[in-house]
N, C-alpha and C positions, 0 to 999 in steps of 0.2 A: 197404960194404951198410950201408945203417942200420938198427940193431935196432930190433926194436918198444919195448924202452923208454925209445930218445931219441926216439920218437916221441912216448909219453904223456907224456914231459916237456915236451917242447914247447908241446903242445896246455894242458897247467898252467898253462905262463910265457905262453901268449898268454891265456889266460883271465885271468889276473888284471891283466895290463896291460889288457884291456877295462874290467877292474872299476873300475882305478883311474881310468881315463881317465873313467872313467862317474860317478866320485866327486866327480872335481878340478872336471868341467861342473855336475853340480847343484849344488856350493858355490857356485861361481861367480855361477851363476844367484840362489841365494838370497842372497849378498851385491850382487848387481846390486839385487835388489828392495827391499834393506834400504834401499842408498843412495836408491832413487826413494821411498822411504815417508815419511811424514810427521813432520817435525819435532817434538819434544817440549818445549812452549816453556809458559813465565808471562809472562802480560802485563800491565802495570797505566796506569789510562787518566789521563790528564792532566787533572788539577785546579786549578780558580782557587780560591787562597787569599788572605787579608789576609798578608801580611809585612813585614817592618821594615830598614832594616841596624840595624847595631848598634855603639852605641860602649862598651866593657868599660872597668870602674872596679872600684877596692875604696874601700867606704864606711862609715861610723862611724855605727854609731845612736847615735841621742840623744833623752832625752825630750823634750815638747815645752815643756814646764815643769819646771825641776829646782832644787832649792836644799837646803841643810845647815838642819837646825835647831838653831839654837844659842841662850845666852842672852845677853842683851846687857848684864847683871850678874850680879857674883859673889853667889851664896846657895846655900842647902841646899836640897834635892828635898824636899818634903811629900808631891807626889801624882802619880803617872803616870796617863794616861787612854788608851795607846794602847797595842798589841799588836804583835811583828814579823809586819809585809807587812799591817796593815791597811791597809781603805780609809777614808778621812776626808775630810769635806768643809771646804771653804773655812769660818775658824772656830771651827770643832770647838778643845776648849781639851784640847791635847796635854799640857802638864807642869806644874806650879805650883810656885813657890818660896814661900820662904819671907817672908813679909809682915805680921808681926804688928806689929811697929813703924810702918807704915808705914801699917797700920790705924788704932792710936790716934792718931797723927796725924792722919790722917783725921779721926777725932771728934773730937779736940782743934778742928780749922781749922773744923767744920762748926758745933760750940758758938757759934766767933767770929762767924763769921758770923749765927747767929741774934741774938747779941747786937747786930751793927750793925744787922742789918734793925728790932727792936727801939728801938734810941738812934734812928733817920733817921725813924721812925714818931714818937714823941714830939715830935723836934723839928718836923716839919712842923707836928703840931698845933699846937704853941706859936708855930710862924710864923703861923696863923691870926689869932692872939687878938697879935702882933705882939710878942711876950715872949721871940722870940729872935733873932740876928742869921743872914742868910745865908751871912756864913764859917763859922758853926757848923754850919751844914747842910751845906755844900760838903767839910769837914771829914770829918763823918760818912759821909757819902756815898763820900769815897776812901777811906776804911777797912773799908766792905763790898763794893769791888770788889777791894779787897787780898783779904780773907779770903778771897773768891772766889777767885782768885788762885792762893792758896795752896791751897786745893782740886783746882784742874784739876792743880796741879803734884804731889802729893802721889796724886791719881788716876792719873796719868801714870809713878810710880814704882811703883805697882800694877802698871797694866798693865804694864811691865816684868818685872813678876813671874808673869805669867800666858802662857804662849808657847802663840798659836792657829796654826790649820793656815793658811797663806798663801793655797792654792788645793786643787780638789780634788783626791787623789793618793792616791799609794799610799807607806806607811811603811816604812824599809828597815829595817834591826836596831838596838836598840836598847841605846846605847852608855852609860847611866845604873841608876842603884837608887836606890829613896826613901832619904833618909838624906845622899846624897852632896852633894859640895861642887860647885858645880861655878861655873868663873869664866868671863870674857866672852870669848865665840870658842869653848869645848868644842865640840867634835861632839857633839849630842845624838842623833841619829839622821835619816836623808836622806829627804826626800820628792819620789815625781816622777811627773808626770803623763803617762800612757804610753797613754791614747786613742788617741793620734796620734802617732808617730814622725819626727823627722827624722833624715833619711840624706845625712849629710853627702860628697862626695868629689871627687874631682878629673878635670878633660877637659884633655886639650891643647889649647891654645889653636887649634889648625888648622881644631877644629871649634866655634869662637866662633857664624859666621856662622848656625851651626844651632842653637846654643841659644837655645833662647824658653822664659817659665813654661808650665804644660802639658804639654809631651813627658813620654806615658808612659816609665816603667820598671818593669825586672822584677829584681826584686833574692830573694837567698838565702842562707842562711849553712849551712854542716856542722854547727856548732854547735844547729842547730834542724832538722836533718834534711834541708835542703837542700829546705825548704816553700818554693816561691816565693809573692812577695809582690809586688802589683802599687799603683803609686803613680805620682804626676807630679812633675814639677819647681814647686817654689816660686818659687824666686829665685837668682839668680846674681850673684854678686861683681864689685862694682867694679874689682875690681883683677885684675891678671896677674902669680902668680908671677914673681917676673924671674931666678930661678936654674933653677924646671924647666919654666919659661915654660907652665904649667897655669894652669886658672883654678876656684876652687872652686865648685860646684854645691851646693844644697840643692833637698834631697825631701821629700815629705810620702808615711808610708804608712799606713793604718788599721790601726788596732790591736785591733780592739773586744776580742778575747780573750786581751790582756796576751800574746802569744807573744815576740812579740819583747820582747827585754832590753836596755835601753841599754847600750851599750860593746861589743855585737857588732859583731864584723865580719863585715860583708856583700858578696858579688858583686853589682856591679852591672852593666845591660845597658840605655842609655839608648836606646830607639827612635826613630829617628828616618827620615823619607821615608817614612811607612808608605805602601802600596799594594795593589792589587790586582793579582796575580800567577798568569804558570799555571807549575807545578810537577809534574814527576816523578821519580820512584825516581832516587837517584845511579848505580845498579846500572844504568841502564840505559843511559847512555854507553861510547861506542866513540871513544877517542879517536883521530885519526890526525896526525899531524904536530901542527901547531898547531888543528887541526879538531876539533870534537867532532859524531860521529853519532848516533844510533838509529836500531834496526829496528822502522820502523811498520806495524802487523797493517794491511792492506787484504783489498779482497775482489774477487778478478780469475777472471773464466768461470765463474763458480759455488764456486771454491778459496779457500780460506783462506790468505792468504800474505802476503807480506812485503816491502815496498821500503826501500832506505836511502835515510835523509834528513839531509841537513846542520841545526844546528840553533846557534842562537846562546843562550849562558846568561850568566848573570847571576848575582845571587847566591848560593850556595850553603851549604845548612841540613845538619843532621842527618839523614843518610840521603836529602835531596833537595835540587832545583836546580830555579832559577828558570829557564823560557826564554824568552826575548826574541822568538825570532823560528822560526819552522820547522813550529810545532807549531798546532792549535787545541785549543780545549778542546773532550771526548770521544774525543779520538783517543786509539791506544791505542797503547804498546811495549811491547818484547820486554823483559822484565827478569830473567829466569832462562833462559838458553841462545842468548841474542842471539849470543855470540862464534861459535854451532855452525851459525846458518841463515846463506842467502844468498838473495839478491831471488831471485825468485822462489818461494824452496821452500813446499808444502805444510806446512802446522801444524796439530799436534794442540795445540788450548789446555787447558791442564792447569785452569787454573784463572785470574781475572780478579782479581789483587791489589790490593782496591779497601779495604782496613782489616780486614775480615767474616770473614777466611780466616786461617787458620794456614798457612804455606807450607811449613814445615817437613815437618808431616805431607802435606802433598800428596803433596811429592818420596818421602817415607817410604811411603806407599800407592801410587804409581809404581815402587818399587827404582829410583828413581834419583838417582845421586849428584854432589854440585857438582864438576864438571870441575877447579876453580881458585877462587883465594880468594874472587874476586867471589861466588862461586854458583851461575857457570855450568853448566847443564844439558848435560849430552854428546848 
């Protein structure tokens, strides 16, 4: 005979089994419902922008005009008319050298010229009265011309002792002082015209057919804070280097603010095959074997859903990729959550990534974390 205690234990056990069964059934129902719910995603529109293929190179910046200011004679410095880093105009006097002896010679030569002029005038008066010979007049005229030539020579010597700026530009550091004796060829200072910069760089000869004056370039330098400068190709060398099989290219960069300093090393992007192209975020791509797919947002039966779309891609850009075929302007593709959705899934679009929203804030607000390094939403 079964005791009452056993009956009560059996009833309690049966109730527990029923409770656990109901709990599991309810949990399964909830899981099934969640699986059929809308998938949280972020989409981005297909946009059209101008892009170019790039040829990367390293170039050296040079001033449009550059020279070393030096003396052509050996003499003592008597006057300096510039400071370090000063802007000067063509013809401005920079340095004056000792020229007292030449000035004295000039005064003497001018006096001789004056005497010869007076002598020639007297002889011409006498010639009118036939009191002198033509030979005497010719000899005096020749002496006057010699005096004129002597003055020109002395003025040239004086000019050699006055050093002027050959063009507009910026003076570098001064290397002399007043009273110093400078010799022929001694460096006084440098002068650079940096209103426009020459940028010389080498390009592999395989791109020779695509090189032509007028091609756009972008350049930047770490020494200048990676600020981007824009210019264009000015000229191409007439020879290919037989060792490196590259050709020298010269571009011009505007430099009105003098931010580019001659000699700086710059990274150059030579832009070729400029065109209008369709672009999507690179995160939207789903590679499969040698093909690329995207999940395209569509509307079917009043539902916001997706379909898998094969795309043909072209050039890759930082964060973006060119689409050659498979999409149209205005289409939207899933960028976050694309690896977790399947064709026909209902979408809950959290945001449209058109550059005006902060995706990290959107994800944080919805308390959704990235499931993989690409940032796919679970």
